[in-house]
KEKE-3310 file (N, C-alpha, C; in steps of 0.2 Angstrom, whole numbers, plus 5000, padded with zeros to 4 digits):
npx = (5455:5449:5433:5424:5414:5398:5393:5379:5377:5365:5363:5359:5366:5379:5393:5393:5391:5403:5413:5408:5410:5425:5429:5425:5428:5442:5443:5442:5429:5417:5409:5393:5384:5371:5359:5346:5329:5322:5334:5340:5332:5333:5346:5348:5340:5347:5360:5361:5366:5376:5374:5366:5368:5358:5351:5341:5334:5329:5320:5300:5298:5306:5317:5310:5301:5310:5314:5303:5300:5311:5310:5298:5304:5317:5330:5342:5355:5351:5358:5353:5356:5354:5350:5342:5338:5327:5317:5304:5308:5318:5312:5301:5308:5316:5306:5301:5310:5324:5340:5350:5353:5360:5365:5367:5380:5393:5405:5419:5425:5415:5405:5411:5412:5398:5394:5402:5396:5383:5385:5391:5379:5371:5376:5374:5367:5352:5354:5357:5364:5374:5391:5395:5405:5413:5408:5408:5402:5401:5397:5400:5412:5411:5415:5409:5415:5409:5415:5425:5420:5421:5420:5425:5431:5435:5446:5450:5449:5435:5433:5421:5411:5405:5391:5387:5392:5385:5372:5375:5379:5367:5359:5366:5363:5350:5352:5348:5334:5321:5324:5314:5313:5308:5310:5325:5329:5323:5331:5343:5344:5334:5318:5311:5317:5318:5320:5318:5318:5329:5342:5344:5346:5358:5368:5368:5372:5385:5390:5389:5398:5409:5409:5405:5409:5403:5394:5381:5375:5373:5381:5380:5371:5354:5341:5325:5313:5303:5301:5312:5329:5339:5352:5362:5364:5378:5390:5407:5418:5434:5433:5427)
npy = (5408:5403:5402:5391:5393:5383:5371:5363:5349:5343:5331:5320:5313:5303:5304:5318:5322:5319:5326:5339:5339:5337:5348:5359:5357:5358:5371:5376:5375:5369:5354:5346:5332:5324:5313:5313:5317:5318:5316:5328:5338:5335:5337:5351:5357:5353:5357:5369:5375:5387:5389:5381:5368:5363:5349:5347:5336:5326:5312:5312:5325:5330:5339:5351:5350:5351:5365:5372:5369:5375:5388:5393:5396:5401:5411:5404:5404:5397:5388:5381:5366:5359:5348:5353:5365:5373:5386:5388:5379:5386:5397:5393:5387:5398:5407:5401:5403:5401:5406:5405:5398:5385:5377:5360:5353:5361:5374:5373:5384:5394:5389:5391:5404:5408:5403:5411:5422:5420:5419:5432:5439:5435:5441:5454:5469:5478:5492:5508:5516:5509:5503:5493:5486:5475:5465:5469:5474:5487:5494:5505:5500:5488:5476:5466:5453:5446:5438:5431:5426:5431:5441:5457:5467:5482:5480:5468:5451:5443:5430:5421:5406:5396:5396:5406:5416:5416:5420:5433:5438:5437:5447:5457:5458:5463:5476:5488:5484:5474:5457:5444:5431:5419:5420:5420:5407:5398:5402:5398:5386:5379:5375:5364:5363:5360:5368:5380:5398:5396:5390:5400:5411:5407:5407:5420:5426:5422:5429:5442:5442:5440:5452:5465:5477:5480:5467:5467:5479:5481:5488:5485:5473:5473:5468:5467:5466:5450:5450:5449:5452:5467:5474:5488:5503:5511:5525:5524:5523:5524:5521:5509)
npz = (5462:5447:5441:5431:5417:5417:5405:5398:5387:5377:5367:5354:5345:5347:5341:5338:5351:5358:5351:5354:5368:5369:5363:5370:5383:5380:5379:5392:5398:5409:5407:5405:5400:5390:5383:5385:5387:5400:5409:5406:5410:5424:5426:5423:5434:5445:5442:5438:5424:5415:5402:5389:5376:5364:5356:5343:5339:5348:5353:5351:5351:5361:5364:5361:5372:5382:5380:5383:5395:5402:5399:5407:5419:5419:5412:5407:5394:5378:5364:5350:5341:5324:5310:5302:5290:5288:5288:5297:5307:5314:5317:5326:5337:5341:5344:5355:5364:5362:5362:5351:5335:5327:5311:5307:5297:5308:5310:5322:5327:5324:5332:5345:5345:5345:5357:5367:5364:5368:5382:5385:5383:5393:5404:5403:5410:5411:5414:5413:5422:5428:5427:5414:5407:5396:5403:5417:5432:5442:5458:5470:5480:5477:5465:5451:5441:5427:5417:5423:5434:5447:5462:5468:5482:5485:5475:5479:5479:5484:5486:5485:5485:5471:5472:5479:5471:5461:5467:5470:5457:5451:5458:5455:5441:5441:5447:5460:5460:5468:5470:5472:5486:5481:5467:5467:5473:5463:5452:5455:5462:5455:5449:5456:5468:5485:5494:5508:5513:5520:5516:5508:5517:5524:5514:5510:5523:5523:5511:5514:5525:5518:5510:5516:5526:5539:5542:5549:5546:5530:5515:5502:5498:5501:5512:5509:5520:5521:5509:5498:5491:5487:5477:5481:5471:5470:5470:5464:5476:5486:5499:5510)
capx = (5453:5444:5426:5422:5406:5396:5388:5375:5376:5360:5364:5357:5371:5386:5399:5393:5391:5409:5415:5406:5412:5431:5431:5423:5433:5449:5442:5441:5422:5415:5404:5389:5382:5366:5355:5339:5325:5321:5340:5342:5328:5337:5353:5347:5338:5351:5367:5360:5371:5377:5372:5364:5367:5351:5351:5334:5331:5328:5314:5295:5298:5309:5319:5304:5298:5315:5315:5297:5299:5316:5307:5294:5306:5324:5333:5348:5354:5350:5359:5350:5359:5349:5352:5337:5339:5320:5316:5300:5311:5321:5307:5299:5313:5317:5299:5299:5315:5329:5346:5353:5352:5366:5363:5373:5386:5395:5412:5421:5426:5409:5402:5414:5410:5391:5394:5405:5392:5378:5387:5391:5373:5368:5380:5372:5364:5349:5352:5362:5367:5379:5397:5394:5410:5417:5406:5410:5398:5404:5394:5403:5418:5411:5415:5407:5417:5405:5418:5429:5415:5423:5419:5431:5429:5441:5451:5453:5445:5431:5433:5415:5410:5401:5384:5388:5394:5378:5367:5377:5378:5359:5356:5369:5360:5343:5354:5342:5326:5320:5323:5311:5316:5306:5315:5332:5328:5322:5336:5350:5343:5329:5311:5309:5320:5313:5323:5315:5322:5336:5348:5347:5349:5365:5372:5368:5376:5392:5392:5391:5404:5415:5409:5403:5413:5398:5388:5374:5373:5376:5381:5379:5365:5350:5336:5318:5310:5298:5300:5318:5335:5342:5359:5361:5368:5383:5395:5413:5423:5439:5431:5422)
capy = (5402:5405:5396:5390:5393:5377:5371:5357:5348:5338:5329:5313:5309:5302:5307:5325:5324:5319:5332:5345:5339:5338:5355:5364:5356:5361:5378:5378:5375:5363:5351:5341:5328:5320:5312:5311:5324:5317:5318:5334:5342:5334:5341:5358:5358:5351:5360:5376:5378:5394:5389:5374:5367:5358:5346:5347:5330:5321:5309:5313:5333:5330:5345:5356:5350:5354:5371:5375:5369:5379:5396:5394:5399:5402:5413:5401:5404:5390:5387:5376:5363:5356:5347:5356:5373:5375:5393:5386:5377:5391:5402:5389:5387:5405:5410:5398:5406:5399:5413:5405:5393:5383:5372:5355:5353:5368:5374:5373:5391:5397:5387:5393:5411:5408:5402:5416:5430:5419:5420:5439:5442:5434:5445:5460:5473:5483:5499:5512:5519:5505:5502:5487:5486:5469:5459:5470:5478:5491:5498:5507:5497:5480:5474:5459:5451:5441:5434:5426:5423:5433:5447:5460:5471:5488:5478:5462:5445:5442:5423:5419:5400:5397:5397:5413:5421:5415:5425:5440:5440:5437:5452:5463:5460:5468:5481:5493:5481:5469:5451:5440:5425:5414:5420:5418:5400:5396:5403:5396:5379:5376:5376:5358:5363:5358:5372:5386:5403:5395:5390:5406:5416:5405:5409:5428:5428:5421:5433:5448:5441:5442:5457:5471:5480:5478:5462:5468:5485:5480:5493:5483:5469:5475:5464:5469:5461:5447:5450:5447:5457:5470:5477:5495:5507:5516:5529:5521:5526:5519:5519:5503)
capz = (5458:5443:5441:5424:5415:5415:5399:5397:5381:5376:5360:5353:5341:5350:5338:5338:5358:5360:5348:5357:5375:5369:5360:5375:5388:5379:5380:5399:5400:5413:5402:5407:5394:5391:5377:5387:5389:5407:5413:5404:5415:5430:5426:5423:5440:5450:5441:5435:5419:5413:5396:5386:5369:5364:5349:5340:5337:5353:5350:5354:5352:5368:5363:5362:5379:5387:5380:5385:5402:5404:5399:5412:5425:5418:5406:5404:5387:5375:5358:5347:5335:5320:5304:5297:5288:5287:5292:5301:5313:5317:5320:5331:5344:5343:5347:5362:5369:5361:5360:5344:5331:5322:5308:5308:5301:5310:5311:5328:5328:5324:5338:5351:5346:5348:5365:5370:5363:5372:5389:5386:5383:5399:5409:5402:5415:5408:5418:5411:5427:5430:5423:5413:5401:5396:5408:5423:5435:5447:5462:5476:5481:5474:5457:5448:5434:5425:5413:5427:5440:5453:5465:5472:5485:5484:5471:5482:5478:5490:5488:5484:5481:5465:5473:5481:5466:5457:5470:5469:5450:5449:5461:5451:5435:5443:5453:5461:5460:5472:5468:5477:5488:5477:5461:5469:5474:5458:5448:5459:5465:5451:5451:5459:5474:5491:5500:5510:5513:5526:5513:5505:5521:5525:5509:5511:5528:5521:5506:5517:5529:5514:5506:5520:5531:5544:5539:5551:5542:5524:5510:5495:5497:5505:5513:5510:5524:5519:5500:5494:5492:5481:5477:5480:5467:5473:5466:5466:5481:5488:5504:5511)
cpx = (5448:5439:5425:5416:5405:5392:5386:5374:5370:5359:5363:5363:5378:5392:5400:5394:5399:5414:5415:5410:5420:5433:5429:5427:5439:5449:5440:5434:5421:5409:5400:5386:5377:5363:5347:5336:5325:5328:5342:5338:5331:5343:5353:5345:5342:5359:5366:5365:5372:5375:5370:5364:5363:5351:5343:5331:5330:5321:5307:5295:5303:5313:5315:5302:5303:5315:5309:5297:5304:5313:5302:5298:5314:5325:5340:5348:5355:5352:5357:5354:5353:5352:5347:5339:5333:5319:5309:5302:5314:5316:5303:5303:5315:5311:5299:5305:5322:5335:5348:5352:5358:5365:5369:5374:5389:5402:5413:5421:5420:5405:5404:5412:5403:5391:5397:5400:5386:5380:5388:5384:5370:5370:5378:5367:5359:5348:5358:5366:5374:5385:5397:5399:5414:5416:5407:5405:5401:5399:5397:5410:5418:5411:5413:5410:5413:5410:5422:5425:5418:5421:5424:5427:5435:5446:5453:5448:5442:5431:5426:5415:5405:5395:5383:5388:5388:5373:5369:5377:5370:5356:5359:5365:5353:5345:5349:5335:5327:5319:5320:5315:5314:5310:5322:5332:5327:5328:5343:5349:5337:5322:5308:5313:5315:5316:5318:5320:5329:5341:5350:5349:5357:5369:5373:5372:5383:5395:5393:5397:5410:5415:5408:5408:5409:5393:5381:5371:5375:5376:5378:5371:5360:5344:5329:5313:5303:5298:5307:5324:5335:5348:5358:5366:5372:5387:5402:5417:5429:5438:5425:5415)
cpy = (5404:5400:5397:5390:5385:5376:5363:5356:5343:5337:5321:5309:5308:5304:5315:5327:5324:5324:5338:5346:5341:5345:5360:5363:5358:5369:5381:5379:5368:5360:5346:5338:5324:5318:5311:5317:5324:5319:5325:5339:5341:5338:5348:5361:5358:5355:5366:5378:5384:5395:5382:5374:5362:5356:5346:5341:5324:5319:5312:5321:5334:5337:5351:5356:5353:5362:5375:5375:5373:5386:5398:5397:5402:5406:5411:5402:5398:5392:5381:5372:5359:5354:5350:5363:5377:5381:5392:5383:5381:5395:5398:5390:5394:5408:5408:5400:5405:5405:5412:5398:5390:5377:5367:5354:5360:5368:5375:5381:5396:5395:5390:5402:5412:5407:5408:5423:5428:5421:5427:5442:5441:5438:5452:5463:5478:5489:5502:5516:5515:5505:5494:5485:5479:5464:5462:5475:5481:5495:5499:5503:5489:5480:5466:5458:5445:5436:5429:5424:5425:5440:5450:5465:5476:5483:5471:5456:5443:5434:5418:5412:5401:5399:5404:5418:5421:5420:5432:5443:5441:5443:5459:5464:5463:5473:5486:5490:5475:5462:5447:5434:5420:5413:5417:5411:5396:5396:5399:5389:5376:5376:5370:5358:5362:5363:5378:5391:5402:5395:5396:5412:5414:5407:5417:5430:5427:5426:5440:5449:5443:5448:5464:5472:5478:5474:5464:5474:5485:5486:5491:5478:5470:5470:5469:5464:5458:5446:5447:5452:5462:5473:5484:5497:5512:5519:5525:5526:5521:5518:5513:5506)
cpz = (5453:5441:5434:5423:5414:5410:5399:5390:5380:5369:5359:5349:5345:5347:5339:5347:5360:5358:5352:5363:5374:5367:5367:5381:5387:5379:5386:5401:5405:5409:5406:5401:5395:5384:5378:5389:5397:5411:5411:5410:5422:5431:5427:5430:5445:5449:5439:5429:5417:5406:5393:5379:5368:5357:5348:5339:5341:5351:5354:5356:5360:5369:5365:5369:5383:5387:5383:5393:5405:5404:5404:5418:5425:5411:5404:5398:5384:5368:5356:5341:5331:5314:5299:5296:5287:5291:5298:5308:5316:5321:5326:5337:5346:5347:5354:5366:5368:5360:5354:5341:5326:5318:5307:5299:5302:5311:5319:5330:5328:5330:5345:5351:5347:5355:5369:5369:5367:5379:5391:5387:5390:5405:5409:5408:5411:5413:5416:5416:5429:5425:5421:5406:5401:5402:5415:5426:5441:5452:5468:5476:5478:5467:5456:5442:5432:5421:5417:5433:5447:5456:5469:5476:5486:5481:5474:5481:5483:5492:5489:5482:5475:5466:5476:5476:5461:5460:5468:5462:5448:5452:5457:5444:5436:5448:5453:5462:5465:5468:5473:5480:5484:5470:5462:5468:5467:5453:5450:5459:5460:5454:5455:5465:5480:5497:5501:5510:5518:5523:5510:5510:5524:5520:5509:5517:5526:5516:5510:5523:5525:5510:5509:5525:5538:5542:5542:5549:5535:5519:5504:5493:5502:5506:5513:5513:5522:5512:5497:5496:5486:5482:5475:5475:5470:5469:5468:5470:5483:5495:5505:5515)
residu = (MET:VAL:ILE:ARG:ASP:ARG:LEU:LEU:ILE:ILE:GLU:LYS:GLU:ARG:SER:THR:ALA:ASN:LEU:LEU:LYS:THR:VAL:LEU:LYS:ALA:ASN:ASN:TYR:ASP:VAL:LEU:LEU:THR:ASP:SER:GLU:ALA:GLU:ALA:ILE:THR:LEU:ILE:THR:SER:HIS:CYS:PRO:ASP:LEU:ILE:ILE:LEU:ASP:LEU:SER:LEU:PRO:ASP:ARG:GLY:SER:ILE:ASN:VAL:LEU:LYS:TYR:LEU:ARG:THR:TRP:SER:LEU:ILE:PRO:VAL:ILE:VAL:LEU:SER:ALA:SER:SER:GLN:GLU:ARG:ASP:LYS:VAL:GLU:VAL:LEU:ASP:LEU:GLY:ALA:ASP:ASP:TYR:ILE:THR:LYS:PRO:PHE:GLY:VAL:SER:GLU:LEU:LEU:ALA:ARG:VAL:ARG:ALA:ALA:LEU:ARG:HIS:ARG:SER:GLN:VAL:PRO:ASP:GLY:ARG:LEU:THR:MET:GLN:ARG:GLY:ILE:LEU:GLN:THR:GLY:GLY:LEU:MET:ILE:ASP:TYR:SER:THR:HIS:ARG:VAL:PHE:ILE:ASP:GLY:LYS:ASP:ALA:GLY:LEU:THR:LYS:THR:GLU:PHE:ARG:ILE:VAL:ALA:LEU:LEU:GLY:ARG:TYR:ALA:GLY:ARG:ILE:VAL:THR:TYR:ASP:VAL:ILE:LEU:ARG:GLU:ILE:TRP:GLY:PRO:ASN:ASN:ASN:SER:ASP:ASN:ARG:ILE:LEU:ARG:VAL:ASN:MET:ALA:ASN:ILE:ARG:ARG:LYS:THR:GLU:LYS:ASN:PRO:ALA:GLU:PRO:ASP:TYR:ILE:ILE:THR:GLU:ALA:GLY:VAL:GLY:TYR:TYR:MET:ARG:ILE:LYS:GLU:HIS:THR:THR:ASP:ARG)
# end
């Protein structure tokens, strides 16, 4: 089963929101929609979207508030939509961490191209030792396909759930480096989650059961006791 990218649209104008939702769903994206700053923050923390399309015209600088809040804990890509073509507006949101800025009215083809580009950028791994072509990371017999949200072991689909994939994908982006428990919990379940490490340990046990030859002695995702996890960088081999 292919897991679709989840997009959150935060848009005040109902006609624009409906257009965006229709176009994105037609292109096989999973779409969430809101016109409220408060609900946007709730959806971000509860659903962890893969990308956010943010209308700049929410009342009381709500759009800026959402962007500032998001960038305190997450690098989820944000594309800002605005009727303003003023350079100062573009500079402000880009300085605050927006990934892209599109001026209304916009073409559907352009929007879709910007969405694809932002999602590709999210999938990049800053490590030259890894194979990261067309959104694919290979380490040993484990392959992460960021474009289809699937993990393969020696060419076979590991059958991860969406949450399990997000965990593996996050560790893959920082392969070779320790990612702390707190960072994983924040990135996967949001900053306001009430979870302790137990939910993470349960998911990790399931991941290892699906990806490791011997889950008690993992080859790919290693525990740094009391700190977090890291993905081991391995040469590609046909052996598990």
